Backbone as ProteinMPNN parsed JSONL, in Angstrom:
{"seq_chain_A": "XXXXXXXXXXXXXXXXXXXXXXXXXXXXXXXXXXXXXXXXXXXXXXXXXXXXXXXXXXXXXXXXXXXXXXXXXXXXXXXXXXXXXXXXXXXXXXXXXXXXXXXXXXXXXXXXXXXXXXXXXXXXXXXX", "coords_chain_A": {"N_chain_A": [[0.844, -1.176, 0.0], [0.517, 2.188, -0.801], [2.224, 5.085, 0.483], [0.778, 7.595, 0.482], [-1.841, 6.663, 0.229], [-2.248, 5.271, 2.63], [-1.913, 7.395, 4.451], [-4.096, 8.975, 3.673], [-6.187, 7.312, 4.47], [-5.776, 7.395, 7.222], [-6.327, 10.098, 7.72], [-9.02, 10.12, 6.984], [-10.083, 8.379, 8.923], [-9.651, 9.944, 11.19], [-11.773, 11.714, 11.238], [-13.697, 10.388, 12.631], [-12.999, 10.534, 15.246], [-13.342, 10.807, 18.818], [-13.361, 13.465, 20.588], [-14.177, 15.464, 22.675], [-13.038, 17.296, 24.408], [-10.34, 18.195, 23.825], [-10.645, 18.722, 21.131], [-9.025, 17.85, 19.121], [-8.526, 16.058, 16.555], [-7.401, 12.854, 15.75], [-6.212, 10.343, 13.618], [-5.297, 6.996, 12.821], [-3.805, 4.648, 10.657], [-2.981, 1.379, 9.825], [-0.972, -1.212, 8.391], [-1.068, -4.609, 8.527], [-0.058, -7.875, 8.234], [-0.949, -7.768, 5.62], [-3.469, -6.677, 5.868], [-5.744, -3.973, 6.556], [-5.996, -1.739, 9.287], [-7.617, 0.577, 11.409], [-7.625, 3.386, 13.682], [-8.806, 5.715, 16.147], [-8.479, 8.684, 18.173], [-9.826, 8.608, 21.429], [-11.377, 10.367, 23.755], [-12.09, 10.681, 27.22], [-13.812, 11.782, 30.211], [-12.064, 11.455, 32.359], [-9.203, 12.393, 31.749], [-6.58, 11.29, 31.617], [-6.999, 8.672, 30.98], [-7.547, 8.565, 28.352], [-7.609, 7.231, 25.033], [-5.259, 6.933, 22.555], [-5.085, 7.382, 18.965], [-3.136, 5.841, 17.63], [-2.594, 3.753, 19.435], [-5.131, 2.634, 19.542], [-5.417, 1.646, 16.924], [-3.287, -0.191, 16.834], [-4.128, -1.957, 18.858], [-6.494, -2.906, 17.71], [-5.49, -4.317, 15.495], [-3.875, -6.313, 16.71], [-5.831, -7.569, 18.252], [-7.283, -8.755, 16.275], [-5.625, -10.741, 15.545], [-3.313, -10.173, 14.136], [0.131, -10.39, 13.229], [2.379, -9.239, 12.066], [3.194, -6.068, 11.734], [3.633, -3.708, 9.349], [3.481, -1.09, 8.333], [2.596, 2.176, 9.442], [0.454, 4.888, 9.664], [-0.126, 8.231, 10.66], [-2.381, 10.826, 11.355], [-3.119, 14.085, 12.222], [-5.683, 15.91, 11.971], [-6.52, 18.44, 12.746], [-4.35, 20.006, 13.134], [-2.526, 22.931, 12.466], [-1.364, 23.82, 9.174], [1.219, 24.829, 9.115], [2.353, 23.91, 11.413], [4.887, 22.652, 13.634], [6.811, 19.592, 13.312], [6.93, 18.299, 15.773], [4.427, 18.594, 16.898], [2.896, 16.866, 15.514], [3.729, 14.245, 15.753], [3.58, 10.902, 17.231], [2.619, 10.487, 20.709], [4.605, 9.94, 23.708], [3.787, 7.558, 25.034], [2.516, 6.177, 22.946], [4.672, 5.871, 21.232], [6.203, 4.047, 22.678], [4.465, 1.834, 22.627], [4.527, 1.329, 19.874], [7.235, 0.686, 19.603], [7.315, -1.717, 21.025], [5.329, -3.313, 19.76], [5.311, -2.965, 17.008], [7.977, -2.929, 15.909], [9.456, -2.873, 13.538], [8.103, -1.394, 11.735], [7.387, 0.939, 9.123], [6.892, 4.335, 9.519], [4.561, 6.821, 8.847], [3.984, 10.252, 8.931], [1.482, 12.563, 8.783], [1.875, 15.522, 6.987], [4.584, 15.525, 6.914], [7.272, 14.751, 4.805], [9.092, 12.835, 5.253], [9.915, 9.418, 5.902], [9.662, 7.433, 8.787], [11.323, 5.455, 11.289], [10.781, 3.566, 14.29], [13.03, 3.891, 15.803], [13.904, 6.378, 14.99], [11.984, 8.036, 16.141], [11.929, 7.306, 18.811], [14.655, 6.973, 20.123], [15.97, 5.659, 22.26], [14.425, 3.488, 23.285], [12.611, 1.839, 25.886], [13.215, -1.527, 26.789], [12.875, -5.01, 27.456]], "CA_chain_A": [[0.0, 0.0, 0.0], [1.317, 3.394, -0.944], [2.293, 6.041, 1.586], [-0.331, 8.56, 0.429], [-3.089, 5.942, 0.469], [-2.342, 5.011, 4.065], [-2.143, 8.685, 5.105], [-5.478, 9.372, 3.385], [-7.041, 6.495, 5.337], [-5.622, 7.929, 8.579], [-7.094, 11.358, 7.76], [-10.437, 9.743, 6.953], [-10.405, 7.829, 10.24], [-9.638, 11.03, 12.179], [-13.106, 12.33, 11.276], [-14.526, 9.612, 13.564], [-12.435, 10.674, 16.594], [-14.211, 11.306, 19.895], [-12.46, 14.349, 21.334], [-14.984, 16.613, 23.1], [-12.282, 18.198, 25.284], [-9.226, 18.83, 23.116], [-11.044, 19.029, 19.75], [-7.827, 17.539, 18.343], [-8.86, 14.765, 15.951], [-6.263, 12.089, 15.267], [-6.515, 9.04, 13.048], [-4.159, 6.145, 12.485], [-4.088, 3.504, 9.783], [-1.788, 0.529, 9.752], [-1.014, -2.407, 7.562], [-0.555, -5.765, 9.267], [-0.357, -9.13, 7.535], [-1.671, -7.427, 4.402], [-4.807, -6.16, 6.182], [-5.794, -2.6, 7.034], [-6.653, -1.472, 10.566], [-7.599, 1.996, 11.739], [-7.947, 3.766, 15.05], [-8.996, 7.141, 16.39], [-8.352, 9.033, 19.576], [-11.091, 8.572, 22.166], [-11.207, 11.058, 25.019], [-13.143, 10.576, 28.223], [-13.697, 12.847, 31.205], [-10.825, 11.21, 33.096], [-8.36, 12.612, 30.579], [-5.429, 10.397, 31.616], [-7.406, 7.37, 30.454], [-7.821, 8.728, 26.93], [-6.944, 6.282, 24.141], [-4.733, 7.566, 21.344], [-5.408, 6.705, 17.71], [-2.115, 4.846, 17.315], [-2.805, 2.591, 20.297], [-6.394, 2.017, 19.127], [-5.156, 0.864, 15.704], [-2.45, -1.339, 17.209], [-4.967, -2.901, 19.606], [-7.412, -3.542, 16.752], [-4.732, -5.283, 14.705], [-3.501, -7.446, 17.553], [-7.061, -8.269, 18.637], [-7.704, -9.544, 15.111], [-4.657, -11.808, 15.327], [-2.185, -9.753, 13.301], [1.438, -10.689, 13.807], [3.443, -8.455, 11.446], [2.758, -4.712, 11.383], [4.692, -3.216, 8.481], [3.348, 0.337, 8.059], [1.685, 2.902, 10.319], [0.287, 6.29, 9.277], [-0.789, 9.028, 11.687], [-2.834, 12.127, 10.856], [-3.766, 15.002, 13.169], [-6.3, 16.777, 10.965], [-6.759, 19.787, 13.266], [-3.063, 20.681, 13.265], [-2.296, 23.919, 11.398], [-0.439, 23.358, 8.13], [2.587, 25.267, 9.394], [2.759, 23.416, 12.735], [6.127, 21.864, 13.587], [6.695, 18.138, 13.353], [6.739, 17.857, 17.162], [2.994, 18.615, 17.204], [2.266, 15.851, 14.672], [4.246, 12.904, 16.016], [2.924, 10.171, 18.328], [3.043, 10.794, 22.076], [5.574, 9.0, 24.256], [3.164, 6.25, 25.287], [2.316, 5.516, 21.65], [5.985, 5.491, 20.726], [6.593, 2.809, 23.353], [3.622, 0.777, 22.058], [5.067, 1.014, 18.547], [8.514, 0.007, 19.819], [7.053, -3.086, 21.474], [4.39, -4.091, 18.951], [5.566, -2.788, 15.569], [9.327, -2.376, 15.922], [10.051, -2.774, 12.202], [7.163, -0.687, 10.871], [7.677, 2.251, 8.555], [5.901, 5.244, 10.091], [4.279, 8.008, 8.049], [3.349, 11.314, 9.699], [0.845, 13.522, 7.89], [2.528, 16.821, 7.051], [6.028, 15.333, 6.77], [7.638, 13.919, 3.656], [10.044, 11.834, 5.724], [9.471, 8.149, 6.468], [10.334, 7.256, 10.06], [11.324, 4.184, 12.007], [10.589, 3.864, 15.703], [14.327, 4.359, 16.312], [13.944, 7.822, 14.737], [11.068, 8.717, 17.049], [12.216, 6.922, 20.195], [15.967, 6.366, 19.937], [16.416, 4.832, 23.384], [13.2, 2.886, 23.806], [12.709, 0.839, 26.944], [12.961, -2.905, 26.367], [13.267, -6.022, 28.42]], "C_chain_A": [[0.887, 1.236, 0.0], [1.187, 4.313, 0.267], [1.067, 6.96, 1.608], [-1.684, 7.892, 0.677], [-3.291, 5.701, 1.958], [-2.576, 6.315, 4.842], [-3.574, 9.174, 4.868], [-6.458, 8.586, 4.256], [-6.949, 6.962, 6.795], [-6.402, 9.237, 8.725], [-8.593, 11.085, 7.782], [-10.888, 9.216, 8.315], [-10.519, 8.94, 11.277], [-10.993, 11.728, 12.291], [-14.046, 11.607, 12.234], [-14.018, 9.716, 15.011], [-13.483, 11.215, 17.569], [-13.329, 12.155, 20.806], [-13.196, 15.612, 21.767], [-14.225, 17.631, 23.946], [-11.175, 18.927, 24.527], [-9.621, 19.331, 21.726], [-9.863, 18.834, 18.794], [-8.007, 16.132, 17.786], [-7.628, 14.107, 15.338], [-6.768, 10.753, 14.734], [-5.228, 8.295, 12.752], [-4.651, 5.024, 11.584], [-2.814, 2.681, 9.706], [-2.06, -0.682, 8.894], [-0.338, -3.526, 8.337], [-1.001, -7.034, 8.561], [-1.199, -8.884, 6.282], [-3.066, -6.884, 4.618], [-4.699, -4.764, 6.775], [-6.539, -2.524, 8.36], [-6.557, 0.024, 10.826], [-7.926, 2.192, 13.212], [-8.101, 5.267, 15.129], [-8.749, 7.426, 17.865], [-9.739, 9.099, 20.208], [-10.837, 9.17, 23.544], [-12.395, 10.782, 25.935], [-12.874, 11.618, 29.3], [-12.487, 12.67, 32.115], [-9.713, 11.195, 32.057], [-7.15, 11.677, 30.497], [-5.738, 9.019, 31.056], [-7.792, 7.431, 28.976], [-7.026, 7.705, 26.121], [-6.528, 7.013, 22.873], [-5.064, 6.727, 20.111], [-4.416, 5.59, 17.387], [-2.331, 3.579, 18.141], [-4.108, 1.887, 19.947], [-6.187, 1.148, 17.892], [-4.31, -0.367, 16.004], [-3.269, -2.392, 17.944], [-5.934, -3.626, 18.676], [-6.689, -4.62, 15.949], [-4.379, -6.513, 15.524], [-4.719, -8.246, 17.987], [-7.586, -9.147, 17.513], [-6.706, -10.65, 14.773], [-3.466, -11.441, 14.463], [-0.866, -10.025, 14.011], [2.553, -9.814, 13.253], [2.9, -7.108, 10.973], [3.899, -4.062, 10.61], [4.662, -1.706, 8.264], [2.322, 0.946, 9.003], [1.655, 4.355, 9.871], [-0.522, 7.001, 10.345], [-1.14, 10.383, 11.106], [-3.579, 12.879, 11.947], [-4.417, 16.082, 12.321], [-6.598, 18.183, 11.456], [-5.472, 20.564, 13.501], [-2.911, 21.697, 12.142], [-1.234, 23.43, 10.416], [1.011, 23.738, 8.414], [3.094, 24.805, 10.766], [4.037, 22.595, 12.619], [5.841, 20.374, 13.709], [6.39, 17.642, 14.768], [5.271, 17.847, 17.581], [2.265, 17.476, 16.484], [2.647, 14.416, 15.03], [3.507, 12.222, 17.164], [3.476, 10.582, 19.69], [4.018, 9.712, 22.565], [5.006, 7.619, 24.499], [2.967, 5.487, 23.977], [3.642, 5.076, 21.047], [6.449, 4.185, 21.38], [5.76, 1.64, 22.846], [4.169, 0.35, 20.693], [6.385, 0.248, 18.688], [8.311, -1.447, 20.208], [6.296, -3.921, 20.449], [4.613, -3.989, 17.441], [6.981, -2.249, 15.37], [9.967, -2.19, 14.548], [9.161, -2.001, 11.229], [7.766, 0.609, 10.334], [6.54, 3.162, 8.993], [5.8, 6.485, 9.217], [3.54, 9.005, 8.932], [2.775, 12.317, 8.71], [1.497, 14.893, 8.077], [4.043, 16.74, 6.967], [6.275, 14.415, 5.583], [8.56, 12.774, 4.054], [9.328, 10.567, 6.185], [10.303, 7.912, 7.718], [10.355, 5.791, 10.472], [11.079, 4.546, 13.462], [11.904, 4.334, 16.323], [14.504, 5.856, 16.067], [13.138, 8.583, 15.786], [11.353, 8.447, 18.521], [13.573, 6.206, 20.211], [16.453, 5.458, 21.073], [15.21, 4.194, 24.066], [13.503, 1.889, 24.922], [12.464, -0.533, 26.347], [13.43, -3.845, 27.471], [14.255, -6.981, 27.807]], "O_chain_A": [[1.883, 1.304, 0.72], [0.177, 4.31, 0.971], [0.4, 7.085, 2.636], [-2.573, 8.499, 1.274], [-4.386, 5.907, 2.481], [-3.358, 6.331, 5.792], [-4.195, 9.729, 5.775], [-7.451, 9.142, 4.726], [-7.944, 6.924, 7.519], [-7.062, 9.457, 9.74], [-9.341, 11.738, 8.51], [-11.963, 9.575, 8.796], [-11.387, 8.887, 12.149], [-11.316, 12.278, 13.343], [-15.083, 12.153, 12.61], [-14.553, 9.054, 15.901], [-14.379, 11.97, 17.194], [-12.639, 11.634, 21.683], [-12.887, 16.706, 21.293], [-14.731, 18.73, 24.176], [-11.09, 20.154, 24.587], [-9.003, 20.258, 21.202], [-9.72, 19.548, 17.801], [-7.687, 15.143, 18.446], [-6.915, 14.701, 14.529], [-7.64, 10.12, 15.329], [-4.196, 8.902, 12.467], [-5.766, 4.523, 11.733], [-1.717, 3.215, 9.543], [-3.198, -1.109, 8.702], [0.815, -3.405, 8.75], [-2.192, -7.235, 8.321], [-2.055, -9.695, 5.931], [-3.787, -6.649, 3.649], [-3.703, -4.416, 7.41], [-7.578, -3.159, 8.539], [-5.552, 0.66, 10.508], [-8.429, 1.294, 13.887], [-7.59, 6.003, 14.284], [-8.804, 6.524, 18.7], [-10.694, 9.582, 19.601], [-10.174, 8.567, 24.387], [-13.538, 10.666, 25.492], [-11.825, 12.262, 29.298], [-11.938, 13.662, 32.596], [-9.327, 10.142, 31.551], [-6.739, 11.311, 29.396], [-4.824, 8.277, 30.697], [-8.303, 6.458, 28.421], [-5.902, 7.357, 26.483], [-7.353, 7.634, 22.202], [-5.293, 5.521, 20.206], [-4.809, 4.519, 16.924], [-2.26, 2.469, 17.616], [-4.188, 0.663, 20.046], [-6.718, 0.04, 17.815], [-4.58, -1.454, 15.494], [-3.123, -3.586, 17.684], [-6.169, -4.824, 18.834], [-7.222, -5.711, 15.748], [-4.57, -7.64, 15.065], [-4.652, -9.472, 18.08], [-8.249, -10.155, 17.757], [-6.914, -11.408, 13.825], [-2.684, -12.316, 14.091], [-0.762, -9.905, 15.231], [3.584, -9.658, 13.908], [2.233, -7.022, 9.942], [4.996, -3.885, 11.139], [5.708, -1.098, 8.034], [1.309, 0.324, 9.325], [2.701, 4.983, 9.715], [-1.486, 6.449, 10.876], [-0.318, 11.019, 10.447], [-4.543, 12.374, 12.522], [-3.769, 17.072, 11.983], [-6.905, 19.053, 10.64], [-5.513, 21.68, 14.02], [-3.142, 21.366, 10.979], [-0.313, 22.708, 10.798], [1.93, 23.036, 7.992], [4.143, 25.256, 11.225], [4.247, 21.914, 11.615], [4.77, 19.961, 14.153], [5.663, 16.663, 14.934], [4.911, 17.153, 18.532], [1.124, 17.163, 16.826], [1.951, 13.476, 14.644], [2.877, 12.894, 17.981], [4.637, 10.972, 19.815], [4.218, 8.697, 21.897], [5.657, 6.615, 24.209], [3.224, 4.285, 23.912], [3.72, 4.02, 20.42], [7.021, 3.322, 20.714], [6.298, 0.55, 22.651], [4.26, -0.842, 20.396], [6.62, -0.726, 17.972], [9.059, -2.318, 19.763], [6.583, -5.107, 20.282], [4.149, -4.843, 16.686], [7.161, -1.215, 14.727], [10.923, -1.426, 14.412], [9.439, -1.961, 10.03], [8.549, 1.277, 11.009], [5.367, 2.812, 8.859], [6.804, 7.117, 8.887], [2.576, 8.643, 9.607], [3.509, 12.863, 7.886], [1.649, 15.363, 9.205], [4.719, 17.769, 6.95], [5.569, 13.426, 5.389], [8.78, 11.848, 3.273], [8.257, 10.639, 6.789], [11.509, 8.157, 7.719], [9.511, 4.998, 10.054], [11.162, 5.719, 13.828], [11.884, 5.105, 17.282], [15.178, 6.534, 16.843], [13.556, 9.64, 16.258], [11.047, 9.276, 19.378], [13.63, 4.98, 20.303], [17.276, 4.573, 20.84], [15.007, 4.346, 25.27], [14.517, 1.192, 24.898], [11.596, -0.689, 25.488], [14.271, -3.497, 28.299], [14.706, -7.913, 28.473]]}, "name": "protein", "num_of_chains": 1, "seq": "XXXXXXXXXXXXXXXXXXXXXXXXXXXXXXXXXXXXXXXXXXXXXXXXXXXXXXXXXXXXXXXXXXXXXXXXXXXXXXXXXXXXXXXXXXXXXXXXXXXXXXXXXXXXXXXXXXXXXXXXXXXXXXXX"}
């Protein structure tokens, strides 16, 4: 699946986000075992228990039995076009999930032309 196709699917998913507090819609789309999985951020009143789009997509893939996640795209559709990359990248918790569950995935960030690995985003990830 092409980079732009996966990013478009992440942007499309972001429209289904539940974010009544931040109004910051995020979507993720990933390819695992040749199948597509998406996720959105889901905020609740106990904000610390909010689920990020990346973790929702990873959980969906693993719940369906996926074993090899090869590509992950993330889109924050409410981010201004001139926002820096640091506003567009996955949070620390999501980076650790990616490091553990999709360590070899190519990561696409909407608004950046660069392809990333988890080592780019989390160079000293915790591991056992």
